N, CA, C, O and the ligand as a Tripos MOL2 file, in Angstrom:
@<TRIPOS>MOLECULE
protein
  317   315    80     0     0
PROTEIN
NO_CHARGES

@<TRIPOS>ATOM
      1 N         102.1100   92.8320  103.2270 N.3       1 MET1
      2 CA        101.4730   93.6530  104.3560 C.3       1 MET1
      3 C         102.6540   94.0740  105.2570 C.2       1 MET1
      4 O         103.5560   93.2800  105.5280 O.2       1 MET1
      5 N         102.6260   95.3420  105.7130 N.am      2 TYR2
      6 CA        103.6760   95.8960  106.5820 C.3       2 TYR2
      7 C         103.2410   95.6470  108.0260 C.2       2 TYR2
      8 O         102.0680   95.5320  108.3820 O.2       2 TYR2
      9 N         104.3250   95.5740  108.8270 N.am      3 THR3
     10 CA        104.1770   95.2720  110.2260 C.3       3 THR3
     11 C         103.8100   96.6520  110.9750 C.2       3 THR3
     12 O         103.9530   97.7820  110.5070 O.2       3 THR3
     13 N         103.3100   96.3070  112.2310 N.am      4 ALA4
     14 CA        103.0140   97.4310  113.1180 C.3       4 ALA4
     15 C         104.2290   98.2730  113.3860 C.2       4 ALA4
     16 O         104.1520   99.4960  113.4990 O.2       4 ALA4
     17 N         105.3630   97.5930  113.4860 N.am      5 GLU5
     18 CA        106.6070   98.2760  113.6750 C.3       5 GLU5
     19 C         107.0190   99.2140  112.5770 C.2       5 GLU5
     20 O         107.4670  100.3350  112.8210 O.2       5 GLU5
     21 N         106.8520   98.7110  111.2940 N.am      6 TYR6
     22 CA        107.0350   99.5300  110.0630 C.3       6 TYR6
     23 C         106.1640  100.8580  110.1750 C.2       6 TYR6
     24 O         106.5970  101.9940  109.9790 O.2       6 TYR6
     25 N         104.9600  100.5420  110.4990 N.am      7 HIS7
     26 CA        104.0120  101.8010  110.5090 C.3       7 HIS7
     27 C         104.3310  102.8000  111.5110 C.2       7 HIS7
     28 O         104.2700  104.0060  111.2700 O.2       7 HIS7
     29 N         104.7080  102.2630  112.7530 N.am      8 ALA8
     30 CA        105.1020  103.0840  113.8380 C.3       8 ALA8
     31 C         106.2380  103.9390  113.5160 C.2       8 ALA8
     32 O         106.2900  105.1130  113.8810 O.2       8 ALA8
     33 N         107.2430  103.3020  112.7660 N.am      9 LYS9
     34 CA        108.4310  104.0750  112.4290 C.3       9 LYS9
     35 C         108.1370  104.9760  111.3750 C.2       9 LYS9
     36 O         108.7620  106.0350  111.3330 O.2       9 LYS9
     37 N         107.2120  104.6960  110.4500 N.am     10 SER10
     38 CA        106.8100  105.5520  109.3630 C.3      10 SER10
     39 C         106.1990  106.8120  110.0350 C.2      10 SER10
     40 O         106.5800  107.9320  109.6950 O.2      10 SER10
     41 N         105.2430  106.6290  110.9980 N.am     11 LEU11
     42 CA        104.6530  107.6580  111.6630 C.3      11 LEU11
     43 C         105.5760  108.5970  112.3740 C.2      11 LEU11
     44 O         105.4110  109.8160  112.3650 O.2      11 LEU11
     45 N         106.5770  107.9710  113.0020 N.am     12 GLN12
     46 CA        107.5910  108.6640  113.8230 C.3      12 GLN12
     47 C         108.4170  109.5280  112.8080 C.2      12 GLN12
     48 O         108.6460  110.7070  113.0810 O.2      12 GLN12
     49 N         108.8370  109.0080  111.7260 N.am     13 ASN13
     50 CA        109.5980  109.8090  110.6980 C.3      13 ASN13
     51 C         108.8740  110.9480  110.2590 C.2      13 ASN13
     52 O         109.4920  112.0050  110.1320 O.2      13 ASN13
     53 N         107.6170  110.8970  110.0000 N.am     14 ILE14
     54 CA        106.7750  111.9740  109.5090 C.3      14 ILE14
     55 C         106.7270  113.0690  110.7520 C.2      14 ILE14
     56 O         106.8030  114.2700  110.4950 O.2      14 ILE14
     57 N         106.6130  112.6490  111.9450 N.am     15 ARG15
     58 CA        106.6510  113.4940  113.0940 C.3      15 ARG15
     59 C         107.9790  114.2080  113.1090 C.2      15 ARG15
     60 O         108.0480  115.4370  113.1250 O.2      15 ARG15
     61 N         109.0430  113.4070  113.1050 N.am     16 ASP16
     62 CA        110.4040  113.9700  113.1430 C.3      16 ASP16
     63 C         110.7510  114.8380  112.1430 C.2      16 ASP16
     64 O         111.5780  115.7270  112.3480 O.2      16 ASP16
     65 N         110.1620  114.6660  110.9780 N.am     17 GLY17
     66 CA        110.5260  115.4420  109.7840 C.3      17 GLY17
     67 C         110.2000  117.0010  110.0680 C.2      17 GLY17
     68 O         110.8500  117.8830  109.5060 O.2      17 GLY17
     69 N         109.2310  117.2630  110.9080 N.am     18 GLY18
     70 CA        109.0320  118.6000  111.3350 C.3      18 GLY18
     71 C         108.2640  119.5240  110.3980 C.2      18 GLY18
     72 O         107.9520  120.6550  110.7710 O.2      18 GLY18
     73 N         107.9390  119.0370  109.1220 N.am     19 VAL19
     74 CA        107.1890  119.7500  108.0990 C.3      19 VAL19
     75 C         105.7680  119.4590  108.0310 C.2      19 VAL19
     76 O         104.9590  120.3160  107.6740 O.2      19 VAL19
     77 N         105.4090  118.1800  108.3880 N.am     20 ALA20
     78 CA        104.0160  117.7970  108.2130 C.3      20 ALA20
     79 C         103.2400  118.3440  109.4370 C.2      20 ALA20
     80 O         103.7250  118.4450  110.5640 O.2      20 ALA20
     81 N         101.9800  118.6860  109.0840 N.am     21 THR21
     82 CA        101.0530  119.1350  110.1260 C.3      21 THR21
     83 C         100.1690  117.9510  110.6100 C.2      21 THR21
     84 O          99.4220  118.1420  111.5700 O.2      21 THR21
     85 N         100.2080  116.8300  110.0440 N.am     22 GLY22
     86 CA         99.5960  115.6520  110.3710 C.3      22 GLY22
     87 C          99.8740  114.5400  109.4610 C.2      22 GLY22
     88 O         100.8120  114.5790  108.6650 O.2      22 GLY22
     89 N          99.0190  113.4850  109.5760 N.am     23 VAL23
     90 CA         99.1710  112.3600  108.6110 C.3      23 VAL23
     91 C          97.8550  112.0430  108.0890 C.2      23 VAL23
     92 O          96.8150  112.2410  108.7170 O.2      23 VAL23
     93 N          97.9280  111.5160  106.8560 N.am     24 ARG24
     94 CA         96.6790  111.1020  106.1800 C.3      24 ARG24
     95 C          96.6910  109.5690  106.0530 C.2      24 ARG24
     96 O          97.7000  109.0600  105.5640 O.2      24 ARG24
     97 N          95.7370  108.8280  106.4170 N.am     25 ILE25
     98 CA         95.6800  107.4260  106.2580 C.3      25 ILE25
     99 C          95.0270  107.1760  104.8870 C.2      25 ILE25
    100 O          93.9280  107.6450  104.5950 O.2      25 ILE25
    101 N          95.7590  106.4160  104.0690 N.am     26 ILE26
    102 CA         95.3780  105.9820  102.7540 C.3      26 ILE26
    103 C          95.0190  104.6160  102.6830 C.2      26 ILE26
    104 O          95.7770  103.7570  103.1340 O.2      26 ILE26
    105 N          93.8390  104.3070  102.1150 N.am     27 VAL27
    106 CA         93.5420  102.8800  101.9920 C.3      27 VAL27
    107 C          93.1450  102.5500  100.5310 C.2      27 VAL27
    108 O          92.6680  103.4290   99.8120 O.2      27 VAL27
    109 N          93.3420  101.2720  100.0890 N.am     28 PRO28
    110 CA         93.0060  101.0270   98.7640 C.3      28 PRO28
    111 C          91.4840  101.2190   98.5720 C.2      28 PRO28
    112 O          90.6950  101.1420   99.5140 O.2      28 PRO28
    113 N          91.0940  101.4910   97.2060 N.am     29 ARG29
    114 CA         89.7040  101.6620   96.9770 C.3      29 ARG29
    115 C          88.7950  100.4180   97.3310 C.2      29 ARG29
    116 O          87.6170  100.5880   97.6460 O.2      29 ARG29
    117 N          89.3040   99.3080   97.2780 N.am     30 ASN30
    118 CA         88.5260   98.2610   97.6000 C.3      30 ASN30
    119 C          88.8380   97.5970   99.0060 C.2      30 ASN30
    120 O          88.7380   96.3880   99.2200 O.2      30 ASN30
    121 N          89.2080   98.4980   99.8880 N.am     31 ALA31
    122 CA         89.5680   98.0920  101.2770 C.3      31 ALA31
    123 C          88.2470   97.8720  102.0200 C.2      31 ALA31
    124 O          87.1650   98.3130  101.6320 O.2      31 ALA31
    125 N          88.4570   97.0970  103.2010 N.am     32 CYS32
    126 CA         87.3390   96.6530  103.9190 C.3      32 CYS32
    127 C          86.6900   98.0510  104.6960 C.2      32 CYS32
    128 O          87.2330   99.1540  104.7500 O.2      32 CYS32
    129 N          85.5160   97.7040  105.2100 N.am     33 PRO33
    130 CA         84.8490   98.9050  105.8580 C.3      33 PRO33
    131 C          85.5830   99.5870  107.0740 C.2      33 PRO33
    132 O          85.4510  100.7850  107.3210 O.2      33 PRO33
    133 N          86.2940   98.8110  107.7460 N.am     34 VAL34
    134 CA         87.1030   99.3160  108.8120 C.3      34 VAL34
    135 C          88.1400  100.2810  108.2980 C.2      34 VAL34
    136 O          88.2950  101.3720  108.8470 O.2      34 VAL34
    137 N          88.8480   99.9080  107.2640 N.am     35 CYS35
    138 CA         89.7730  100.6790  106.5010 C.3      35 CYS35
    139 C          89.2370  102.0670  106.0080 C.2      35 CYS35
    140 O          89.8030  103.1520  106.1420 O.2      35 CYS35
    141 N          88.0000  101.8070  105.3970 N.am     36 GLN36
    142 CA         87.3410  103.0380  104.8020 C.3      36 GLN36
    143 C          87.0120  103.9890  105.7870 C.2      36 GLN36
    144 O          87.0940  105.2000  105.5800 O.2      36 GLN36
    145 N          86.5910  103.4240  106.9980 N.am     37 TYR37
    146 CA         86.1260  104.2820  108.1020 C.3      37 TYR37
    147 C          87.3190  105.1970  108.6430 C.2      37 TYR37
    148 O          87.1400  106.3710  108.9660 O.2      37 TYR37
    149 N          88.4370  104.6100  108.7050 N.am     38 TYR38
    150 CA         89.6410  105.3720  109.2210 C.3      38 TYR38
    151 C          90.2960  106.1790  108.2950 C.2      38 TYR38
    152 O          91.1070  107.0100  108.7040 O.2      38 TYR38
    153 N          90.0430  106.0460  107.0020 N.am     39 GLU39
    154 CA         90.7750  106.7400  105.9470 C.3      39 GLU39
    155 C          90.4750  108.2450  106.2000 C.2      39 GLU39
    156 O          89.3770  108.6620  106.5690 O.2      39 GLU39
    157 N          91.5500  109.0000  105.9660 N.am     40 GLY40
    158 CA         91.3560  110.3810  106.1960 C.3      40 GLY40
    159 C          92.5740  111.0880  106.8150 C.2      40 GLY40
    160 O          93.5820  110.4610  107.1380 O.2      40 GLY40
    161 N          92.4390  112.4620  106.9740 N.am     41 GLY41
    162 CA         93.5050  113.2050  107.5740 C.3      41 GLY41
    163 C          93.4240  113.2300  109.1600 C.2      41 GLY41
    164 O          92.3250  113.1650  109.7110 O.2      41 GLY41
    165 N          94.4750  113.3150  109.8060 N.am     42 TYR42
    166 CA         94.6360  113.4840  111.3290 C.3      42 TYR42
    167 C          95.7130  114.4960  111.5010 C.2      42 TYR42
    168 O          96.8780  114.3160  111.1450 O.2      42 TYR42
    169 N          95.2400  115.6000  112.0840 N.am     43 LYS43
    170 CA         96.2020  116.6430  112.5180 C.3      43 LYS43
    171 C          96.8900  116.3520  113.7770 C.2      43 LYS43
    172 O          96.2870  115.8280  114.7130 O.2      43 LYS43
    173 N          98.2020  116.6910  113.8400 N.am     44 PHE44
    174 CA         98.9450  116.4090  115.0760 C.3      44 PHE44
    175 C          98.3610  117.3780  116.1170 C.2      44 PHE44
    176 O          98.3010  117.0240  117.2950 O.2      44 PHE44
    177 N          97.9180  118.6180  115.7150 N.am     45 ALA45
    178 CA         97.3790  119.5260  116.7890 C.3      45 ALA45
    179 C          96.0710  119.1440  117.3470 C.2      45 ALA45
    180 O          95.6560  119.6390  118.3950 O.2      45 ALA45
    181 N          95.3720  118.2160  116.6220 N.am     46 GLU46
    182 CA         94.0760  117.6790  117.2200 C.3      46 GLU46
    183 C          94.0640  116.3480  117.6730 C.2      46 GLU46
    184 O          93.0190  115.7050  117.7740 O.2      46 GLU46
    185 N          95.3620  115.8300  117.9980 N.am     47 GLU47
    186 CA         95.4740  114.4480  118.3610 C.3      47 GLU47
    187 C          94.8310  114.0670  119.7270 C.2      47 GLU47
    188 O          94.4990  112.9060  119.9640 O.2      47 GLU47
    189 N          94.6690  115.0660  120.6010 N.am     48 ALA48
    190 CA         93.9480  114.7160  121.9090 C.3      48 ALA48
    191 C          92.4460  114.4670  121.6480 C.2      48 ALA48
    192 O          91.8360  113.5990  122.2720 O.2      48 ALA48
    193 N          91.8630  115.2460  120.7130 N.am     49 GLU49
    194 CA         90.4340  114.9890  120.3180 C.3      49 GLU49
    195 C          90.2390  113.8840  119.3500 C.2      49 GLU49
    196 O          89.2360  113.1710  119.3580 O.2      49 GLU49
    197 N          91.2630  113.7550  118.4800 N.am     50 ARG50
    198 CA         91.0540  112.7400  117.4300 C.3      50 ARG50
    199 C          92.3900  112.0430  117.2160 C.2      50 ARG50
    200 O          93.1730  112.4180  116.3430 O.2      50 ARG50
    201 N          92.6340  111.0240  118.0260 N.am     51 PRO51
    202 CA         93.8620  110.3240  118.0560 C.3      51 PRO51
    203 C          94.0990  109.6300  116.6640 C.2      51 PRO51
    204 O          93.1780  109.2170  115.9600 O.2      51 PRO51
    205 N          95.3930  109.5480  116.3540 N.am     52 ILE52
    206 CA         95.8420  108.8860  115.1150 C.3      52 ILE52
    207 C          95.7350  107.4290  115.3240 C.2      52 ILE52
    208 O          96.3280  106.9430  116.2870 O.2      52 ILE52
    209 N          95.0090  106.6330  114.4900 N.am     53 PRO53
    210 CA         94.8700  105.2730  114.7280 C.3      53 PRO53
    211 C          96.1710  104.4650  114.3550 C.2      53 PRO53
    212 O          96.8710  104.8270  113.4100 O.2      53 PRO53
    213 N          96.4510  103.4520  115.0590 N.am     54 GLU54
    214 CA         97.7350  102.6750  114.8130 C.3      54 GLU54
    215 C          97.4180  101.7580  113.5750 C.2      54 GLU54
    216 O          96.3020  101.2610  113.4180 O.2      54 GLU54
    217 N          98.3800  101.5780  112.7750 N.am     55 LEU55
    218 CA         98.2650  100.5830  111.7440 C.3      55 LEU55
    219 C          99.2320   99.4020  111.9200 C.2      55 LEU55
    220 O         100.3380   99.5730  112.4330 O.2      55 LEU55
    221 N          98.8280   98.2600  111.5130 N.am     56 PRO56
    222 CA         97.7030   97.9640  110.6290 C.3      56 PRO56
    223 C          96.3800   98.1060  111.5510 C.2      56 PRO56
    224 O          96.3970   97.9160  112.7670 O.2      56 PRO56
    225 N          95.3170   98.4390  110.8620 N.am     57 LEU57
    226 CA         93.9740   98.7670  111.6060 C.3      57 LEU57
    227 C          93.4670   97.6040  112.2890 C.2      57 LEU57
    228 O          93.3770   96.5260  111.7010 O.2      57 LEU57
    229 N          93.0860   97.7720  113.6450 N.am     58 GLU58
    230 CA         92.4990   96.6660  114.3430 C.3      58 GLU58
    231 C          91.1270   96.4270  113.7590 C.2      58 GLU58
    232 O          90.3980   97.3570  113.4140 O.2      58 GLU58
    233 N          90.7730   95.0640  113.6500 N.am     59 GLY59
    234 CA         89.4840   94.7320  113.0620 C.3      59 GLY59
    235 C          89.3890   94.8110  111.5990 C.2      59 GLY59
    236 O          88.2800   94.7710  111.0670 O.2      59 GLY59
    237 N          90.4580   94.9180  110.9110 N.am     60 CYS60
    238 CA         90.5600   94.9770  109.3770 C.3      60 CYS60
    239 C          90.3210   93.5760  108.9690 C.2      60 CYS60
    240 O          90.8710   92.6130  109.5040 O.2      60 CYS60
    241 N          89.4360   93.5070  107.9510 N.am     61 SER61
    242 CA         89.0440   92.0860  107.4960 C.3      61 SER61
    243 C          89.4830   91.9340  106.0780 C.2      61 SER61
    244 O          88.9100   91.1060  105.3700 O.2      61 SER61
    245 N          90.5190   92.7130  105.5770 N.am     62 ASP62
    246 CA         90.9700   92.5420  104.2590 C.3      62 ASP62
    247 C          91.6730   91.2380  104.1170 C.2      62 ASP62
    248 O          92.4670   90.8990  104.9940 O.2      62 ASP62
    249 N          91.4430   90.4610  103.0630 N.am     63 VAL63
    250 CA         92.1730   89.2470  102.6990 C.3      63 VAL63
    251 C          93.6250   89.5970  102.5520 C.2      63 VAL63
    252 O          93.9230   90.5320  101.8090 O.2      63 VAL63
    253 N          94.5350   88.9480  103.1790 N.am     64 GLY64
    254 CA         95.9510   89.2930  102.9510 C.3      64 GLY64
    255 C          96.4100   90.3890  104.0350 C.2      64 GLY64
    256 O          97.5900   90.7220  104.1340 O.2      64 GLY64
    257 N          95.5130   90.8600  104.7450 N.am     65 GLY65
    258 CA         95.9460   91.9000  105.7310 C.3      65 GLY65
    259 C          95.6620   93.3150  105.4550 C.2      65 GLY65
    260 O          95.3350   93.6250  104.3090 O.2      65 GLY65
    261 N          95.7490   94.1980  106.3620 N.am     66 CYS66
    262 CA         95.4490   95.5850  106.1830 C.3      66 CYS66
    263 C          96.4700   96.3080  105.2460 C.2      66 CYS66
    264 O          97.6780   96.1290  105.4020 O.2      66 CYS66
    265 N          96.0490   97.0070  104.4140 N.am     67 ARG67
    266 CA         96.8540   97.7620  103.3960 C.3      67 ARG67
    267 C          96.9480   99.1820  103.6020 C.2      67 ARG67
    268 O          97.5050   99.8490  102.7300 O.2      67 ARG67
    269 N          96.4740   99.7570  104.6560 N.am     68 ALA68
    270 CA         96.4600  101.1960  104.9780 C.3      68 ALA68
    271 C          97.7590  101.6800  105.3110 C.2      68 ALA68
    272 O          98.5010  100.9630  105.9820 O.2      68 ALA68
    273 N          98.1390  102.8490  104.9120 N.am     69 PHE69
    274 CA         99.4530  103.3770  105.2500 C.3      69 PHE69
    275 C          99.3500  104.8710  105.4930 C.2      69 PHE69
    276 O          98.3440  105.4900  105.1470 O.2      69 PHE69
    277 N         100.3800  105.4540  106.0830 N.am     70 TYR70
    278 CA        100.3800  106.9570  106.5120 C.3      70 TYR70
    279 C         101.0710  107.6470  105.3950 C.2      70 TYR70
    280 O         101.9680  107.0920  104.7610 O.2      70 TYR70
    281 N         100.6590  108.8600  105.1480 N.am     71 THR71
    282 CA        101.3990  109.8160  104.2480 C.3      71 THR71
    283 C         101.4340  111.1290  105.0030 C.2      71 THR71
    284 O         100.4530  111.3710  105.7060 O.2      71 THR71
    285 N         102.3710  111.9690  104.9650 N.am     72 PRO72
    286 CA        102.3740  113.2530  105.5310 C.3      72 PRO72
    287 C         101.3090  114.2350  104.9480 C.2      72 PRO72
    288 O         100.9360  114.1930  103.7750 O.2      72 PRO72
    289 N         100.8680  115.0990  105.8550 N.am     73 ILE73
    290 CA         99.9610  116.1270  105.4180 C.3      73 ILE73
    291 C         100.8210  117.4640  105.4910 C.2      73 ILE73
    292 O         101.2810  117.8700  106.5580 O.2      73 ILE73
    293 N         100.9930  118.0830  104.3400 N.am     74 LEU74
    294 CA        101.9970  119.1840  104.2120 C.3      74 LEU74
    295 C         101.3000  120.5150  103.9870 C.2      74 LEU74
    296 O         101.9760  121.4390  103.5340 O.2      74 LEU74
    297 N          99.9520  120.7120  104.2700 N.am     75 ASP75
    298 CA         99.3420  121.9230  103.9460 C.3      75 ASP75
    299 C          99.7430  122.9800  104.9640 C.2      75 ASP75
    300 O          99.0260  123.2000  105.9400 O.2      75 ASP75
    301 N         100.8100  123.5980  104.7640 N.am     76 LEU76
    302 CA        101.3240  124.6290  105.6770 C.3      76 LEU76
    303 C         100.4440  125.7850  105.7310 C.2      76 LEU76
    304 O         100.5020  126.5180  106.7180 O.2      76 LEU76
    305 N          99.5960  126.0440  104.7350 N.am     77 HIS77
    306 CA         98.7320  127.1860  104.7020 C.3      77 HIS77
    307 C          97.2690  126.7010  104.9210 C.2      77 HIS77
    308 O          96.3560  127.4890  104.6740 O.2      77 HIS77
    309 N          97.0310  125.6010  105.3150 N.am     78 GLY78
    310 CA         95.7140  125.0330  105.5240 C.3      78 GLY78
    311 C          95.1020  125.6380  106.7030 C.2      78 GLY78
    312 O          95.7570  126.3570  107.4580 O.2      78 GLY78
    313 N          93.7890  125.3550  106.8980 N.am     79 PRO79
    314 CA         93.0670  125.9850  107.9910 C.3      79 PRO79
    315 C          93.5550  125.5400  109.4090 C.2      79 PRO79
    316 O          93.0220  126.0020  110.4190 O.2      79 PRO79
    317 ZN         90.8340   96.6910  106.0960 Zn       80 ZN80
@<TRIPOS>BOND
     1     1     2 1
     2     2     3 1
     3     3     4 2
     4     3     5 am
     5     5     6 1
     6     6     7 1
     7     7     8 2
     8     7     9 am
     9     9    10 1
    10    10    11 1
    11    11    12 2
    12    11    13 am
    13    13    14 1
    14    14    15 1
    15    15    16 2
    16    15    17 am
    17    17    18 1
    18    18    19 1
    19    19    20 2
    20    19    21 am
    21    21    22 1
    22    22    23 1
    23    23    24 2
    24    23    25 am
    25    25    26 1
    26    26    27 1
    27    27    28 2
    28    27    29 am
    29    29    30 1
    30    30    31 1
    31    31    32 2
    32    31    33 am
    33    33    34 1
    34    34    35 1
    35    35    36 2
    36    35    37 am
    37    37    38 1
    38    38    39 1
    39    39    40 2
    40    39    41 am
    41    41    42 1
    42    42    43 1
    43    43    44 2
    44    43    45 am
    45    45    46 1
    46    46    47 1
    47    47    48 2
    48    47    49 am
    49    49    50 1
    50    50    51 1
    51    51    52 2
    52    51    53 am
    53    53    54 1
    54    54    55 1
    55    55    56 2
    56    55    57 am
    57    57    58 1
    58    58    59 1
    59    59    60 2
    60    59    61 am
    61    61    62 1
    62    62    63 1
    63    63    64 2
    64    63    65 am
    65    65    66 1
    66    66    67 1
    67    67    68 2
    68    67    69 am
    69    69    70 1
    70    70    71 1
    71    71    72 2
    72    71    73 am
    73    73    74 1
    74    74    75 1
    75    75    76 2
    76    75    77 am
    77    77    78 1
    78    78    79 1
    79    79    80 2
    80    79    81 am
    81    81    82 1
    82    82    83 1
    83    83    84 2
    84    83    85 am
    85    85    86 1
    86    86    87 1
    87    87    88 2
    88    87    89 am
    89    89    90 1
    90    90    91 1
    91    91    92 2
    92    91    93 am
    93    93    94 1
    94    94    95 1
    95    95    96 2
    96    95    97 am
    97    97    98 1
    98    98    99 1
    99    99   100 2
   100    99   101 am
   101   101   102 1
   102   102   103 1
   103   103   104 2
   104   103   105 am
   105   105   106 1
   106   106   107 1
   107   107   108 2
   108   107   109 am
   109   109   110 1
   110   110   111 1
   111   111   112 2
   112   111   113 am
   113   113   114 1
   114   114   115 1
   115   115   116 2
   116   115   117 am
   117   117   118 1
   118   118   119 1
   119   119   120 2
   120   119   121 am
   121   121   122 1
   122   122   123 1
   123   123   124 2
   124   123   125 am
   125   125   126 1
   126   126   127 1
   127   127   128 2
   128   127   129 am
   129   129   130 1
   130   130   131 1
   131   131   132 2
   132   131   133 am
   133   133   134 1
   134   134   135 1
   135   135   136 2
   136   135   137 am
   137   137   138 1
   138   138   139 1
   139   139   140 2
   140   139   141 am
   141   141   142 1
   142   142   143 1
   143   143   144 2
   144   143   145 am
   145   145   146 1
   146   146   147 1
   147   147   148 2
   148   147   149 am
   149   149   150 1
   150   150   151 1
   151   151   152 2
   152   151   153 am
   153   153   154 1
   154   154   155 1
   155   155   156 2
   156   155   157 am
   157   157   158 1
   158   158   159 1
   159   159   160 2
   160   159   161 am
   161   161   162 1
   162   162   163 1
   163   163   164 2
   164   163   165 am
   165   165   166 1
   166   166   167 1
   167   167   168 2
   168   167   169 am
   169   169   170 1
   170   170   171 1
   171   171   172 2
   172   171   173 am
   173   173   174 1
   174   174   175 1
   175   175   176 2
   176   175   177 am
   177   177   178 1
   178   178   179 1
   179   179   180 2
   180   179   181 am
   181   181   182 1
   182   182   183 1
   183   183   184 2
   184   183   185 am
   185   185   186 1
   186   186   187 1
   187   187   188 2
   188   187   189 am
   189   189   190 1
   190   190   191 1
   191   191   192 2
   192   191   193 am
   193   193   194 1
   194   194   195 1
   195   195   196 2
   196   195   197 am
   197   197   198 1
   198   198   199 1
   199   199   200 2
   200   199   201 am
   201   201   202 1
   202   202   203 1
   203   203   204 2
   204   203   205 am
   205   205   206 1
   206   206   207 1
   207   207   208 2
   208   207   209 am
   209   209   210 1
   210   210   211 1
   211   211   212 2
   212   211   213 am
   213   213   214 1
   214   214   215 1
   215   215   216 2
   216   215   217 am
   217   217   218 1
   218   218   219 1
   219   219   220 2
   220   219   221 am
   221   221   222 1
   222   222   223 1
   223   223   224 2
   224   223   225 am
   225   225   226 1
   226   226   227 1
   227   227   228 2
   228   227   229 am
   229   229   230 1
   230   230   231 1
   231   231   232 2
   232   231   233 am
   233   233   234 1
   234   234   235 1
   235   235   236 2
   236   235   237 am
   237   237   238 1
   238   238   239 1
   239   239   240 2
   240   239   241 am
   241   241   242 1
   242   242   243 1
   243   243   244 2
   244   243   245 am
   245   245   246 1
   246   246   247 1
   247   247   248 2
   248   247   249 am
   249   249   250 1
   250   250   251 1
   251   251   252 2
   252   251   253 am
   253   253   254 1
   254   254   255 1
   255   255   256 2
   256   255   257 am
   257   257   258 1
   258   258   259 1
   259   259   260 2
   260   259   261 am
   261   261   262 1
   262   262   263 1
   263   263   264 2
   264   263   265 am
   265   265   266 1
   266   266   267 1
   267   267   268 2
   268   267   269 am
   269   269   270 1
   270   270   271 1
   271   271   272 2
   272   271   273 am
   273   273   274 1
   274   274   275 1
   275   275   276 2
   276   275   277 am
   277   277   278 1
   278   278   279 1
   279   279   280 2
   280   279   281 am
   281   281   282 1
   282   282   283 1
   283   283   284 2
   284   283   285 am
   285   285   286 1
   286   286   287 1
   287   287   288 2
   288   287   289 am
   289   289   290 1
   290   290   291 1
   291   291   292 2
   292   291   293 am
   293   293   294 1
   294   294   295 1
   295   295   296 2
   296   295   297 am
   297   297   298 1
   298   298   299 1
   299   299   300 2
   300   299   301 am
   301   301   302 1
   302   302   303 1
   303   303   304 2
   304   303   305 am
   305   305   306 1
   306   306   307 1
   307   307   308 2
   308   307   309 am
   309   309   310 1
   310   310   311 1
   311   311   312 2
   312   311   313 am
   313   313   314 1
   314   314   315 1
   315   315   316 2
@<TRIPOS>SUBSTRUCTURE
     1 MET1         2 RESIDUE 1 A MET
     2 TYR2         6 RESIDUE 1 A TYR
     3 THR3        10 RESIDUE 1 A THR
     4 ALA4        14 RESIDUE 1 A ALA
     5 GLU5        18 RESIDUE 1 A GLU
     6 TYR6        22 RESIDUE 1 A TYR
     7 HIS7        26 RESIDUE 1 A HIS
     8 ALA8        30 RESIDUE 1 A ALA
     9 LYS9        34 RESIDUE 1 A LYS
    10 SER10       38 RESIDUE 1 A SER
    11 LEU11       42 RESIDUE 1 A LEU
    12 GLN12       46 RESIDUE 1 A GLN
    13 ASN13       50 RESIDUE 1 A ASN
    14 ILE14       54 RESIDUE 1 A ILE
    15 ARG15       58 RESIDUE 1 A ARG
    16 ASP16       62 RESIDUE 1 A ASP
    17 GLY17       66 RESIDUE 1 A GLY
    18 GLY18       70 RESIDUE 1 A GLY
    19 VAL19       74 RESIDUE 1 A VAL
    20 ALA20       78 RESIDUE 1 A ALA
    21 THR21       82 RESIDUE 1 A THR
    22 GLY22       86 RESIDUE 1 A GLY
    23 VAL23       90 RESIDUE 1 A VAL
    24 ARG24       94 RESIDUE 1 A ARG
    25 ILE25       98 RESIDUE 1 A ILE
    26 ILE26      102 RESIDUE 1 A ILE
    27 VAL27      106 RESIDUE 1 A VAL
    28 PRO28      110 RESIDUE 1 A PRO
    29 ARG29      114 RESIDUE 1 A ARG
    30 ASN30      118 RESIDUE 1 A ASN
    31 ALA31      122 RESIDUE 1 A ALA
    32 CYS32      126 RESIDUE 1 A CYS
    33 PRO33      130 RESIDUE 1 A PRO
    34 VAL34      134 RESIDUE 1 A VAL
    35 CYS35      138 RESIDUE 1 A CYS
    36 GLN36      142 RESIDUE 1 A GLN
    37 TYR37      146 RESIDUE 1 A TYR
    38 TYR38      150 RESIDUE 1 A TYR
    39 GLU39      154 RESIDUE 1 A GLU
    40 GLY40      158 RESIDUE 1 A GLY
    41 GLY41      162 RESIDUE 1 A GLY
    42 TYR42      166 RESIDUE 1 A TYR
    43 LYS43      170 RESIDUE 1 A LYS
    44 PHE44      174 RESIDUE 1 A PHE
    45 ALA45      178 RESIDUE 1 A ALA
    46 GLU46      182 RESIDUE 1 A GLU
    47 GLU47      186 RESIDUE 1 A GLU
    48 ALA48      190 RESIDUE 1 A ALA
    49 GLU49      194 RESIDUE 1 A GLU
    50 ARG50      198 RESIDUE 1 A ARG
    51 PRO51      202 RESIDUE 1 A PRO
    52 ILE52      206 RESIDUE 1 A ILE
    53 PRO53      210 RESIDUE 1 A PRO
    54 GLU54      214 RESIDUE 1 A GLU
    55 LEU55      218 RESIDUE 1 A LEU
    56 PRO56      222 RESIDUE 1 A PRO
    57 LEU57      226 RESIDUE 1 A LEU
    58 GLU58      230 RESIDUE 1 A GLU
    59 GLY59      234 RESIDUE 1 A GLY
    60 CYS60      238 RESIDUE 1 A CYS
    61 SER61      242 RESIDUE 1 A SER
    62 ASP62      246 RESIDUE 1 A ASP
    63 VAL63      250 RESIDUE 1 A VAL
    64 GLY64      254 RESIDUE 1 A GLY
    65 GLY65      258 RESIDUE 1 A GLY
    66 CYS66      262 RESIDUE 1 A CYS
    67 ARG67      266 RESIDUE 1 A ARG
    68 ALA68      270 RESIDUE 1 A ALA
    69 PHE69      274 RESIDUE 1 A PHE
    70 TYR70      278 RESIDUE 1 A TYR
    71 THR71      282 RESIDUE 1 A THR
    72 PRO72      286 RESIDUE 1 A PRO
    73 ILE73      290 RESIDUE 1 A ILE
    74 LEU74      294 RESIDUE 1 A LEU
    75 ASP75      298 RESIDUE 1 A ASP
    76 LEU76      302 RESIDUE 1 A LEU
    77 HIS77      306 RESIDUE 1 A HIS
    78 GLY78      310 RESIDUE 1 A GLY
    79 PRO79      314 RESIDUE 1 A PRO
    80 ZN80       317 GROUP 0 **** ****
């Protein structure tokens, strides 16, 4: 499992890259309900209304720790 520091850095790298319009939180198919709930895309432009959750997810009950991670959203022509 990755540390909060690792995830914070990963998110920062995506922001600093300048090409992503947001981040997507990816969780394993068999992840706990907390992870499943937070899975999905988060736009930087909508952060005020829909803040990007910090990873590892608080309240995660996965054995061995939360396995959620960030990936960049690159849909430059998206809505
Ligand atoms: Zn979980």
